[in-house]
N, C-alpha and C positions, 0 to 999 in steps of 0.2 A: 744492570740494577739500578744507575743511576732512573732508567724509565721507570722502573717499578715504585722504587721510592718519591716519584714525582708524582704518577698514578694517585697511589693511595693516601700522598700528603694531599690531594685535591677535596677539597668537599665537594659531595655530590650533590647537582644539579636535580631540583625537584622540577616535577612539569605538572600539572593539572589538566585534565582533559576539559574544554569548553561545548557545554553540550548546546547544540543549538538554540536559540529562541523559536517560541511555537506560539502559536491561535490556535483558538476553537472558531472553527468555521462551520457552517451548517453543511452537513451530508450531500442535500440536493444542491446546494451552489455549486461544490469539489462535480461531482455527477453531470452537471451543467457544462465542466468548463471540460471535461473528457471526452462528451459526448459530442461535444464544438472540437474539438483534435479528430478522434475520429475520422469526422466528414472536410476536415481537410482536402483540399485536392495537392495533389503531387505527392501523398504518403504513399510508401510503399507498402504491400500488402504485407510483409514483418511488420511496419511501424504500426499500422491498423489493428494486426493480430495482439501487438502489446499497450497498445492502448485499449482492446478489449478487454486484455486481460485487467489493467488498472481499474476499471470501471468493477468488472464481474469479484474481484479482490478487494475496493470499496464498499459494493455492496454486503460481502459474506463478511468486513469487519464488522458494519453495520449491522449485521445481522447476531454474529458474537456477543458483540457488546453490548445489544440492544441503547443502540444511539442514535441519534439524529444529530450529531457533532463530533470532528474529528478534524485532528490536528495538520496544522501546516507549518511549514519555516515560512517564519517573518519575513518579509521582502526586503529584498538589501534596497538598502537607502540610495545606493549608488545606481541603481537599475537593472530590470529583472532582465536576464537573458533569455527567458519562456517568451518571450512576444506577451507580458500577461498574464498567463495561465499557468495556477494557482492547482498544487499535484496536494496529496492524503502526504502525510511523514508521520511513518509506523514506527519509526523509533530508531538510535544508531543500531546497526548491525543489523536489525532483525532481515535477516532474506526472502525473499519473493516466496519460497517453500514453507516458512512459516505459516502455522494457523495462529490462530487466535484463542486466546481460552473462552469459552460459552457461561456470560453471566444468564441463570436461570429469572427470569421476571415474570410473573403471572399477571394477565389483563390486557388493556390494549396494546399493552407494547411488544405482548407477542404476535397480536396481527401482524402489525407495521414489520415485526423481522420475517415474520415467515414470507414477506411480501420480495424482504430482501435478499434473502436467501433465494427466491422463486428468480429473481433479475442476474443475482448471481449464477446461477446458473444456464440463464439464458445466454450471457455474457460471456462466461466460462466456454461455453460451447460455439462461440461464435468466436472467439480468439481461436480455438482448435480448428475448425472449418477453415480459420483462412492462414494457418499454422500446426501441421498436426505433430510437428516437431517442439513446441513450446510445451517444453517440461514442468513449468512451476501453475501453467495451467493444466495440465492433467491433475496434478496433485489438488490443488484447487478444485477443481471439477470433484474431483475422488469424496475429498472431504465434505464439500458441500452435499452430494447427493446421500454421504452417508449421514449426513445431521437431519437431510429429511425423510432418511427412512427406506430412500429408492435404494434398493444394494446391486441393483443391472445398468 
């Protein structure tokens, strides 16, 4: 009984979620970093498949959001454990299989977006060729093919 009184008499602790600091960088810069990683010597086939998936996912994001900028986590001033590579930051708790809402914009942006969609399809297919069991690449490819109008 004493424990219950003590527990109820204790003020509740409030916590606030600390959202990571992000910065906007050009999509092409992120693509260059990811493509450099794919060609790294010593990468396993599964690692290469995951990098191809990440490249495809970045292209699909650029297509869906009709943007040439993406968010990254701001580098840690204490040091970068990734060897200087930057990666896109899609948001806290956003799983690999969740697709992006499609933004409709007419004009020149749609041509660039179409190119991103085609590149996404190419890289997601490459990921599945390297690792056919990569389910998030299968889902991403299905979404991209649906967006392109290709139902096969």
